[in-house]
N, CA, C and O atoms as a GROMACS GRO file, in nm:
protein
  448
    1UNK      N    1   7.988   9.698  10.518
    1UNK     CA    2   8.061   9.763  10.412
    1UNK      C    3   8.091   9.660  10.303
    1UNK      O    4   8.140   9.550  10.331
    2UNK      N    5   8.061   9.698  10.180
    2UNK     CA    6   8.089   9.610  10.067
    2UNK      C    7   8.235   9.628  10.025
    2UNK      O    8   8.282   9.740  10.007
    3UNK      N    9   8.305   9.517  10.010
    3UNK     CA   10   8.445   9.520   9.969
    3UNK      C   11   8.452   9.522   9.816
    3UNK      O   12   8.372   9.457   9.749
    4UNK      N   13   8.548   9.596   9.763
    4UNK     CA   14   8.574   9.598   9.620
    4UNK      C   15   8.717   9.553   9.597
    4UNK      O   16   8.799   9.551   9.689
    5UNK      N   17   8.745   9.517   9.474
    5UNK     CA   18   8.881   9.475   9.441
    5UNK      C   19   8.965   9.598   9.408
    5UNK      O   20   8.912   9.707   9.386
    6UNK      N   21   9.096   9.579   9.406
    6UNK     CA   22   9.186   9.687   9.366
    6UNK      C   23   9.156   9.728   9.223
    6UNK      O   24   9.163   9.847   9.189
    7UNK      N   25   9.123   9.631   9.138
    7UNK     CA   26   9.088   9.662   8.998
    7UNK      C   27   8.965   9.752   8.992
    7UNK      O   28   8.958   9.842   8.909
    8UNK      N   29   8.867   9.728   9.081
    8UNK     CA   30   8.749   9.815   9.087
    8UNK      C   31   8.790   9.958   9.122
    8UNK      O   32   8.746  10.054   9.059
    9UNK      N   33   8.876   9.972   9.222
    9UNK     CA   34   8.920  10.104   9.266
    9UNK      C   35   8.996  10.177   9.157
    9UNK      O   36   8.982  10.298   9.142
   10UNK      N   37   9.077  10.104   9.080
   10UNK     CA   38   9.154  10.167   8.972
   10UNK      C   39   9.065  10.231   8.866
   10UNK      O   40   9.110  10.319   8.793
   11UNK      N   41   8.940  10.188   8.856
   11UNK     CA   42   8.848  10.244   8.758
   11UNK      C   43   8.794  10.380   8.800
   11UNK      O   44   8.745  10.456   8.716
   12UNK      N   45   8.801  10.412   8.928
   12UNK     CA   46   8.751  10.540   8.978
   12UNK      C   47   8.856  10.647   8.951
   12UNK      O   48   8.970  10.636   8.995
   13UNK      N   49   8.817  10.750   8.878
   13UNK     CA   50   8.908  10.859   8.842
   13UNK      C   51   8.890  10.977   8.938
   13UNK      O   52   8.813  11.069   8.911
   14UNK      N   53   8.962  10.973   9.050
   14UNK     CA   54   8.964  11.085   9.144
   14UNK      C   55   9.083  11.172   9.107
   14UNK      O   56   9.198  11.129   9.116
   15UNK      N   57   9.054  11.296   9.065
   15UNK     CA   58   9.158  11.384   9.011
   15UNK      C   59   9.161  11.517   9.084
   15UNK      O   60   9.059  11.564   9.135
   16UNK      N   61   9.279  11.577   9.088
   16UNK     CA   62   9.295  11.710   9.145
   16UNK      C   63   9.258  11.814   9.040
   16UNK      O   64   9.280  11.793   8.920
   17UNK      N   65   9.203  11.924   9.086
   17UNK     CA   66   9.170  12.034   8.995
   17UNK      C   67   9.156  12.163   9.073
   17UNK      O   68   9.141  12.162   9.195
   18UNK      N   69   9.161  12.274   9.001
   18UNK     CA   70   9.151  12.406   9.063
   18UNK      C   71   9.019  12.471   9.024
   18UNK      O   72   8.983  12.476   8.906
   19UNK      N   73   8.947  12.521   9.124
   19UNK     CA   74   8.821  12.591   9.098
   19UNK      C   75   8.853  12.721   9.025
   19UNK      O   76   8.927  12.806   9.076
   20UNK      N   77   8.796  12.736   8.905
   20UNK     CA   78   8.823  12.855   8.824
   20UNK      C   79   8.704  12.951   8.820
   20UNK      O   80   8.719  13.067   8.782
   21UNK      N   81   8.587  12.902   8.859
   21UNK     CA   82   8.467  12.986   8.856
   21UNK      C   83   8.362  12.924   8.947
   21UNK      O   84   8.355  12.802   8.962
   22UNK      N   85   8.281  13.010   9.009
   22UNK     CA   86   8.170  12.963   9.092
   22UNK      C   87   8.062  13.070   9.093
   22UNK      O   88   8.091  13.189   9.090
   23UNK      N   89   7.937  13.025   9.098
   23UNK     CA   90   7.826  13.119   9.111
   23UNK      C   91   7.713  13.053   9.187
   23UNK      O   92   7.703  12.930   9.192
   24UNK      N   93   7.628  13.134   9.244
   24UNK     CA   94   7.514  13.084   9.320
   24UNK      C   95   7.420  13.008   9.226
   24UNK      O   96   7.394  13.051   9.114
   25UNK      N   97   7.370  12.895   9.274
   25UNK     CA   98   7.278  12.812   9.196
   25UNK      C   99   7.137  12.835   9.249
   25UNK      O  100   7.091  12.764   9.338
   26UNK      N  101   7.071  12.935   9.194
   26UNK     CA  102   6.940  12.977   9.245
   26UNK      C  103   6.830  12.873   9.226
   26UNK      O  104   6.735  12.871   9.304
   27UNK      N  105   6.839  12.787   9.125
   27UNK     CA  106   6.734  12.689   9.097
   27UNK      C  107   6.744  12.563   9.183
   27UNK      O  108   6.651  12.482   9.183
   28UNK      N  109   6.851  12.546   9.254
   28UNK     CA  110   6.869  12.427   9.338
   28UNK      C  111   6.773  12.431   9.456
   28UNK      O  112   6.738  12.538   9.506
   29UNK      N  113   6.729  12.313   9.502
   29UNK     CA  114   6.639  12.304   9.616
   29UNK      C  115   6.704  12.350   9.746
   29UNK      O  116   6.641  12.415   9.829
   30UNK      N  117   6.832  12.316   9.763
   30UNK     CA  118   6.907  12.355   9.882
   30UNK      C  119   7.016  12.453   9.839
   30UNK      O  120   7.057  12.451   9.723
   31UNK      N  121   7.063  12.539   9.930
   31UNK     CA  122   7.168  12.635   9.893
   31UNK      C  123   7.288  12.563   9.830
   31UNK      O  124   7.346  12.472   9.889
   32UNK      N  125   7.324  12.606   9.710
   32UNK     CA  126   7.429  12.540   9.633
   32UNK      C  127   7.502  12.640   9.545
   32UNK      O  128   7.457  12.753   9.523
   33UNK      N  129   7.615  12.595   9.495
   33UNK     CA  130   7.691  12.670   9.395
   33UNK      C  131   7.702  12.587   9.267
   33UNK      O  132   7.701  12.464   9.271
   34UNK      N  133   7.711  12.656   9.155
   34UNK     CA  134   7.759  12.596   9.031
   34UNK      C  135   7.910  12.622   9.032
   34UNK      O  136   7.954  12.734   9.054
   35UNK      N  137   7.987  12.517   9.009
   35UNK     CA  138   8.132  12.527   9.022
   35UNK      C  139   8.199  12.469   8.897
   35UNK      O  140   8.162  12.363   8.848
   36UNK      N  141   8.299  12.542   8.847
   36UNK     CA  142   8.378  12.498   8.733
   36UNK      C  143   8.520  12.473   8.781
   36UNK      O  144   8.581  12.558   8.845
   37UNK      N  145   8.572  12.354   8.749
   37UNK     CA  146   8.705  12.313   8.795
   37UNK      C  147   8.791  12.275   8.674
   37UNK      O  148   8.747  12.202   8.585
   38UNK      N  149   8.914  12.326   8.673
   38UNK     CA  150   9.011  12.292   8.569
   38UNK      C  151   9.090  12.170   8.615
   38UNK      O  152   9.165  12.176   8.713
   39UNK      N  153   9.073  12.059   8.543
   39UNK     CA  154   9.142  11.934   8.574
   39UNK      C  155   9.264  11.911   8.485
   39UNK      O  156   9.307  11.797   8.468
   40UNK      N  157   9.319  12.017   8.430
   40UNK     CA  158   9.440  12.005   8.348
   40UNK      C  159   9.409  11.985   8.201
   40UNK      O  160   9.294  11.972   8.161
   41UNK      N  161   9.514  11.982   8.120
   41UNK     CA  162   9.499  11.982   7.975
   41UNK      C  163   9.434  11.856   7.918
   41UNK      O  164   9.366  11.864   7.816
   42UNK      N  165   9.453  11.741   7.980
   42UNK     CA  166   9.394  11.617   7.927
   42UNK      C  167   9.245  11.606   7.954
   42UNK      O  168   9.172  11.548   7.873
   43UNK      N  169   9.198  11.660   8.065
   43UNK     CA  170   9.056  11.649   8.102
   43UNK      C  171   8.983  11.780   8.075
   43UNK      O  172   8.869  11.779   8.028
   44UNK      N  173   9.047  11.891   8.103
   44UNK     CA  174   8.987  12.021   8.080
   44UNK      C  175   8.902  12.070   8.196
   44UNK      O  176   8.912  12.019   8.308
   45UNK      N  177   8.818  12.168   8.167
   45UNK     CA  178   8.730  12.227   8.268
   45UNK      C  179   8.598  12.152   8.268
   45UNK      O  180   8.537  12.131   8.163
   46UNK      N  181   8.553  12.111   8.387
   46UNK     CA  182   8.424  12.044   8.404
   46UNK      C  183   8.343  12.122   8.506
   46UNK      O  184   8.397  12.193   8.591
   47UNK      N  185   8.211  12.108   8.496
   47UNK     CA  186   8.120  12.180   8.585
   47UNK      C  187   8.043  12.083   8.674
   47UNK      O  188   8.020  11.967   8.639
   48UNK      N  189   8.005  12.133   8.792
   48UNK     CA  190   7.925  12.054   8.884
   48UNK      C  191   7.841  12.147   8.970
   48UNK      O  192   7.862  12.268   8.972
   49UNK      N  193   7.744  12.089   9.039
   49UNK     CA  194   7.666  12.161   9.139
   49UNK      C  195   7.700  12.100   9.274
   49UNK      O  196   7.709  11.978   9.287
   50UNK      N  197   7.717  12.185   9.375
   50UNK     CA  198   7.759  12.133   9.506
   50UNK      C  199   7.698  12.215   9.619
   50UNK      O  200   7.692  12.338   9.612
   51UNK      N  201   7.655  12.145   9.723
   51UNK     CA  202   7.600  12.208   9.843
   51UNK      C  203   7.712  12.235   9.942
   51UNK      O  204   7.727  12.166  10.042
   52UNK      N  205   7.792  12.337   9.912
   52UNK     CA  206   7.909  12.368   9.994
   52UNK      C  207   7.905  12.510  10.049
   52UNK      O  208   8.008  12.566  10.086
   53UNK      N  209   7.786  12.568  10.056
   53UNK     CA  210   7.773  12.710  10.094
   53UNK      C  211   7.798  12.736  10.242
   53UNK      O  212   7.822  12.850  10.280
   54UNK      N  213   7.792  12.633  10.327
   54UNK     CA  214   7.811  12.656  10.470
   54UNK      C  215   7.955  12.688  10.508
   54UNK      O  216   7.979  12.767  10.599
   55UNK      N  217   8.050  12.628  10.439
   55UNK     CA  218   8.191  12.648  10.473
   55UNK      C  219   8.268  12.734  10.373
   55UNK      O  220   8.379  12.778  10.402
   56UNK      N  221   8.209  12.758  10.256
   56UNK     CA  222   8.282  12.827  10.149
   56UNK      C  223   8.197  12.937  10.088
   56UNK      O  224   8.079  12.917  10.060
   57UNK      N  225   8.258  13.053  10.068
   57UNK     CA  226   8.192  13.161   9.995
   57UNK      C  227   8.238  13.152   9.850
   57UNK      O  228   8.330  13.077   9.817
   58UNK      N  229   8.172  13.227   9.763
   58UNK     CA  230   8.215  13.230   9.623
   58UNK      C  231   8.360  13.276   9.613
   58UNK      O  232   8.436  13.228   9.529
   59UNK      N  233   8.398  13.369   9.699
   59UNK     CA  234   8.534  13.422   9.697
   59UNK      C  235   8.638  13.322   9.748
   59UNK      O  236   8.749  13.317   9.696
   60UNK      N  237   8.602  13.243   9.848
   60UNK     CA  238   8.702  13.151   9.906
   60UNK      C  239   8.712  13.019   9.831
   60UNK      O  240   8.812  12.949   9.844
   61UNK      N  241   8.611  12.986   9.752
   61UNK     CA  242   8.619  12.858   9.680
   61UNK      C  243   8.698  12.871   9.550
   61UNK      O  244   8.765  12.776   9.508
   62UNK      N  245   8.690  12.988   9.485
   62UNK     CA  246   8.764  13.008   9.360
   62UNK      C  247   8.914  13.011   9.392
   62UNK      O  248   8.958  13.082   9.482
   63UNK      N  249   8.991  12.934   9.317
   63UNK     CA  250   9.135  12.924   9.339
   63UNK      C  251   9.175  12.806   9.427
   63UNK      O  252   9.292  12.772   9.434
   64UNK      N  253   9.078  12.744   9.493
   64UNK     CA  254   9.105  12.631   9.582
   64UNK      C  255   9.129  12.505   9.498
   64UNK      O  256   9.058  12.480   9.401
   65UNK      N  257   9.229  12.426   9.535
   65UNK     CA  258   9.250  12.298   9.468
   65UNK      C  259   9.166  12.193   9.540
   65UNK      O  260   9.173  12.180   9.662
   66UNK      N  261   9.088  12.118   9.462
   66UNK     CA  262   8.992  12.022   9.516
   66UNK      C  263   9.013  11.886   9.450
   66UNK      O  264   9.101  11.870   9.365
   67UNK      N  265   8.931  11.790   9.490
   67UNK     CA  266   8.935  11.656   9.433
   67UNK      C  267   8.797  11.624   9.378
   67UNK      O  268   8.696  11.649   9.443
   68UNK      N  269   8.793  11.570   9.257
   68UNK     CA  270   8.666  11.534   9.195
   68UNK      C  271   8.673  11.399   9.127
   68UNK      O  272   8.778  11.358   9.077
   69UNK      N  273   8.560  11.329   9.127
   69UNK     CA  274   8.547  11.204   9.051
   69UNK      C  275   8.500  11.244   8.912
   69UNK      O  276   8.387  11.289   8.894
   70UNK      N  277   8.587  11.226   8.813
   70UNK     CA  278   8.562  11.281   8.680
   70UNK      C  279   8.509  11.179   8.579
   70UNK      O  280   8.484  11.215   8.464
   71UNK      N  281   8.492  11.054   8.619
   71UNK     CA  282   8.442  10.955   8.522
   71UNK      C  283   8.306  10.899   8.558
   71UNK      O  284   8.275  10.783   8.527
   72UNK      N  285   8.224  10.978   8.624
   72UNK     CA  286   8.084  10.943   8.646
   72UNK      C  287   8.002  10.996   8.529
   72UNK      O  288   8.040  11.092   8.464
   73UNK      N  289   7.889  10.933   8.504
   73UNK     CA  290   7.798  10.982   8.400
   73UNK      C  291   7.744  11.119   8.439
   73UNK      O  292   7.732  11.151   8.557
   74UNK      N  293   7.712  11.199   8.338
   74UNK     CA  294   7.655  11.332   8.362
   74UNK      C  295   7.521  11.316   8.435
   74UNK      O  296   7.443  11.225   8.405
   75UNK      N  297   7.496  11.405   8.530
   75UNK     CA  298   7.372  11.403   8.608
   75UNK      C  299   7.311  11.542   8.604
   75UNK      O  300   7.380  11.641   8.628
   76UNK      N  301   7.182  11.549   8.574
   76UNK     CA  302   7.113  11.679   8.571
   76UNK      C  303   7.065  11.714   8.711
   76UNK      O  304   7.001  11.634   8.779
   77UNK      N  305   7.098  11.836   8.752
   77UNK     CA  306   7.055  11.888   8.882
   77UNK      C  307   6.982  12.018   8.854
   77UNK      O  308   7.044  12.118   8.817
   78UNK      N  309   6.850  12.018   8.871
   78UNK     CA  310   6.767  12.136   8.845
   78UNK      C  311   6.799  12.196   8.708
   78UNK      O  312   6.812  12.318   8.694
   79UNK      N  313   6.812  12.109   8.607
   79UNK     CA  314   6.837  12.153   8.471
   79UNK      C  315   6.983  12.181   8.437
   79UNK      O  316   7.015  12.210   8.322
   80UNK      N  317   7.072  12.171   8.535
   80UNK     CA  318   7.215  12.199   8.516
   80UNK      C  319   7.288  12.066   8.504
   80UNK      O  320   7.267  11.976   8.585
   81UNK      N  321   7.375  12.052   8.404
   81UNK     CA  322   7.450  11.928   8.385
   81UNK      C  323   7.572  11.923   8.475
   81UNK      O  324   7.666  12.001   8.460
   82UNK      N  325   7.568  11.831   8.570
   82UNK     CA  326   7.680  11.809   8.661
   82UNK      C  327   7.770  11.703   8.598
   82UNK      O  328   7.729  11.589   8.580
   83UNK      N  329   7.894  11.742   8.564
   83UNK     CA  330   7.984  11.656   8.489
   83UNK      C  331   8.084  11.579   8.574
   83UNK      O  332   8.155  11.492   8.524
   84UNK      N  333   8.090  11.609   8.703
   84UNK     CA  334   8.178  11.535   8.793
   84UNK      C  335   8.124  11.549   8.935
   84UNK      O  336   8.037  11.632   8.961
   85UNK      N  337   8.176  11.468   9.025
   85UNK     CA  338   8.136  11.473   9.166
   85UNK      C  339   8.249  11.535   9.247
   85UNK      O  340   8.359  11.480   9.254
   86UNK      N  341   8.221  11.649   9.307
   86UNK     CA  342   8.316  11.714   9.398
   86UNK      C  343   8.309  11.636   9.529
   86UNK      O  344   8.201  11.620   9.585
   87UNK      N  345   8.422  11.587   9.578
   87UNK     CA  346   8.418  11.499   9.695
   87UNK      C  347   8.452  11.572   9.824
   87UNK      O  348   8.531  11.667   9.826
   88UNK      N  349   8.391  11.525   9.932
   88UNK     CA  350   8.413  11.584  10.063
   88UNK      C  351   8.361  11.494  10.172
   88UNK      O  352   8.316  11.382  10.147
   89UNK      N  353   8.367  11.544  10.293
   89UNK     CA  354   8.317  11.474  10.411
   89UNK      C  355   8.210  11.559  10.477
   89UNK      O  356   8.206  11.681  10.457
   90UNK      N  357   8.122  11.496  10.554
   90UNK     CA  358   8.023  11.570  10.633
   90UNK      C  359   8.082  11.606  10.768
   90UNK      O  360   8.147  11.523  10.832
   91UNK      N  361   8.060  11.730  10.811
   91UNK     CA  362   8.101  11.767  10.947
   91UNK      C  363   7.992  11.724  11.044
   91UNK      O  364   7.896  11.657  11.004
   92UNK      N  365   8.005  11.760  11.170
   92UNK     CA  366   7.908  11.716  11.272
   92UNK      C  367   7.767  11.768  11.246
   92UNK      O  368   7.671  11.712  11.298
   93UNK      N  369   7.754  11.875  11.167
   93UNK     CA  370   7.622  11.931  11.134
   93UNK      C  371   7.576  11.892  10.994
   93UNK      O  372   7.481  11.951  10.942
   94UNK      N  373   7.640  11.794  10.934
   94UNK     CA  374   7.609  11.746  10.799
   94UNK      C  375   7.638  11.846  10.688
   94UNK      O  376   7.578  11.838  10.581
   95UNK      N  377   7.728  11.939  10.712
   95UNK     CA  378   7.772  12.032  10.608
   95UNK      C  379   7.895  11.973  10.540
   95UNK      O  380   7.976  11.905  10.604
   96UNK      N  381   7.909  12.000  10.410
   96UNK     CA  382   8.019  11.941  10.333
   96UNK      C  383   8.151  12.015  10.358
   96UNK      O  384   8.157  12.138  10.351
   97UNK      N  385   8.255  11.937  10.388
   97UNK     CA  386   8.393  11.986  10.398
   97UNK      C  387   8.468  11.922  10.282
   97UNK      O  388   8.483  11.800  10.276
   98UNK      N  389   8.515  12.005  10.190
   98UNK     CA  390   8.578  11.954  10.069
   98UNK      C  391   8.712  11.885  10.097
   98UNK      O  392   8.787  11.926  10.186
   99UNK      N  393   8.740  11.781  10.019
   99UNK     CA  394   8.872  11.720  10.018
   99UNK      C  395   8.962  11.815   9.938
   99UNK      O  396   8.928  11.854   9.827
  100UNK      N  397   9.075  11.850   9.996
  100UNK     CA  398   9.168  11.940   9.928
  100UNK      C  399   9.305  11.873   9.919
  100UNK      O  400   9.326  11.764   9.972
  101UNK      N  401   9.395  11.940   9.851
  101UNK     CA  402   9.529  11.886   9.829
  101UNK      C  403   9.630  11.977   9.898
  101UNK      O  404   9.626  12.099   9.881
  102UNK      N  405   9.722  11.918   9.976
  102UNK     CA  406   9.823  11.996  10.046
  102UNK      C  407   9.953  11.917  10.051
  102UNK      O  408   9.956  11.809  10.112
  103UNK      N  409  10.059  11.965   9.991
  103UNK     CA  410  10.069  12.088   9.913
  103UNK      C  411  10.002  12.072   9.777
  103UNK      O  412   9.960  11.962   9.739
  104UNK      N  413   9.993  12.182   9.703
  104UNK     CA  414   9.930  12.183   9.571
  104UNK      C  415  10.004  12.088   9.478
  104UNK      O  416  10.127  12.080   9.480
  105UNK      N  417   9.928  12.016   9.395
  105UNK     CA  418   9.984  11.926   9.294
  105UNK      C  419   9.936  11.972   9.156
  105UNK      O  420   9.856  12.065   9.145
  106UNK      N  421   9.985  11.907   9.053
  106UNK     CA  422   9.944  11.942   8.918
  106UNK      C  423   9.796  11.910   8.899
  106UNK      O  424   9.750  11.804   8.940
  107UNK      N  425   9.721  12.003   8.836
  107UNK     CA  426   9.581  11.976   8.805
  107UNK      C  427   9.572  11.854   8.715
  107UNK      O  428   9.647  11.841   8.618
  108UNK      N  429   9.481  11.764   8.749
  108UNK     CA  430   9.464  11.640   8.673
  108UNK      C  431   9.536  11.522   8.734
  108UNK      O  432   9.521  11.410   8.686
  109UNK      N  433   9.614  11.544   8.841
  109UNK     CA  434   9.684  11.433   8.906
  109UNK      C  435   9.581  11.333   8.961
  109UNK      O  436   9.478  11.373   9.016
  110UNK      N  437   9.609  11.204   8.945
  110UNK     CA  438   9.516  11.100   8.990
  110UNK      C  439   9.548  11.057   9.132
  110UNK      O  440   9.664  11.034   9.167
  111UNK      N  441   9.444  11.046   9.213
  111UNK     CA  442   9.458  10.993   9.349
  111UNK      C  443   9.478  10.842   9.339
  111UNK      O  444   9.406  10.775   9.265
  112UNK      N  445   9.574  10.791   9.413
  112UNK     CA  446   9.599  10.646   9.410
  112UNK      C  447   9.622  10.596   9.550
  112UNK      O  448   9.645  10.476   9.569
   0.00000   0.00000   0.00000
């Protein structure tokens, strides 16, 4: 494992946000959703593509508070601009389990 400094970690913008919209991403190679998350008034709504279909339906993901890395460069995924990285862990079957916030905090709050 490569060690980083505290200053390095401070540069990573992991923020809380609420999923406001999601739809099936038909052009993706693997089952995925296009997801829009509101990160509060300073950051706004950002979009991403995520392979989270095993544990979450379109209905259960909307309204969920999640954590995203919001200061990564934009990445194109099957022609769709992914503006942040939705973070999670792999379960025993390599399916994504999203990092969530409990209890709910203000959208845009920074993880420290």
